[in-house]
C-alpha positions in Angstrom: 13.1 -59.3 -57.9 12.3 -61.2 -54.7 10.2 -63.6 -56.6 13.0 -64.3 -59.0 15.5 -65.0 -56.3 13.1 -67.2 -54.4 12.3 -69.1 -57.6 16.0 -69.6 -58.5 16.9 -70.3 -54.8 19.6 -67.5 -55.1 20.0 -65.5 -51.8 19.5 -61.7 -52.3 22.7 -59.7 -52.4 23.0 -57.3 -49.6 25.4 -54.5 -50.4 25.6 -51.6 -48.0 26.1 -48.0 -49.0 29.4 -47.9 -47.1 30.7 -51.0 -49.1 30.0 -49.2 -52.4 31.6 -46.1 -51.2 34.7 -48.0 -50.1 35.1 -49.9 -53.4 34.6 -46.6 -55.4 37.2 -44.9 -53.2 39.6 -47.7 -53.8 39.0 -47.4 -57.6 39.4 -43.6 -57.5 42.7 -43.9 -55.7 44.0 -46.5 -58.0 43.2 -44.3 -61.2 44.5 -41.3 -59.5 47.9 -43.0 -58.9 47.9 -44.1 -62.5 47.2 -40.5 -63.6 49.9 -39.1 -61.5 52.5 -41.7 -62.9 51.4 -40.9 -66.4 51.8 -37.1 -66.0 55.3 -37.7 -64.3 56.4 -40.0 -67.2 55.2 -37.4 -69.7 57.2 -34.7 -68.0 60.3 -36.8 -67.9 60.0 -37.7 -71.5 59.4 -34.1 -72.5 62.7 -33.0 -70.7 64.7 -35.8 -72.4 63.2 -34.8 -75.7 64.2 -31.2 -75.2 67.8 -32.4 -74.3 67.9 -34.6 -77.4 66.8 -31.7 -79.6 69.4 -29.4 -78.1 72.1 -32.0 -78.9 70.8 -32.5 -82.4 70.9 -28.7 -83.0 74.4 -28.5 -81.8 75.5 -31.4 -84.1 73.8 -29.6 -87.0 75.9 -26.5 -86.3 79.0 -28.7 -86.4 77.9 -30.3 -89.6 77.5 -26.9 -91.3 81.2 -26.1 -90.9 83.4 -26.3 -94.0 84.6 -29.8 -94.7 88.3 -30.2 -94.5 89.7 -33.1 -96.4 91.6 -35.3 -94.1 93.6 -36.8 -97.0 95.7 -33.7 -97.6 98.3 -35.1 -95.1 101.7 -36.4 -96.1 100.8 -40.0 -95.7 98.3 -39.9 -98.6 98.6 -39.6 -102.3 97.5 -36.1 -103.4 96.3 -36.7 -106.9 
């Protein structure tokens, strides 16, 4: 490796262990934040889905009632 860097006139990269740990810590914190936001969003969507399911169920109960013809009033022709 040293021979290759001296041949190509590229200075060797000096990366310390603390720099690697710092970069990895930043990456871990970033993905942890994304994970927490994703779980929170999933929880919110689940609650909203439950509310919508409850509304749909109550609407289905209303639809099962006997239909009353609104044209039976005095303003309409009862043929």
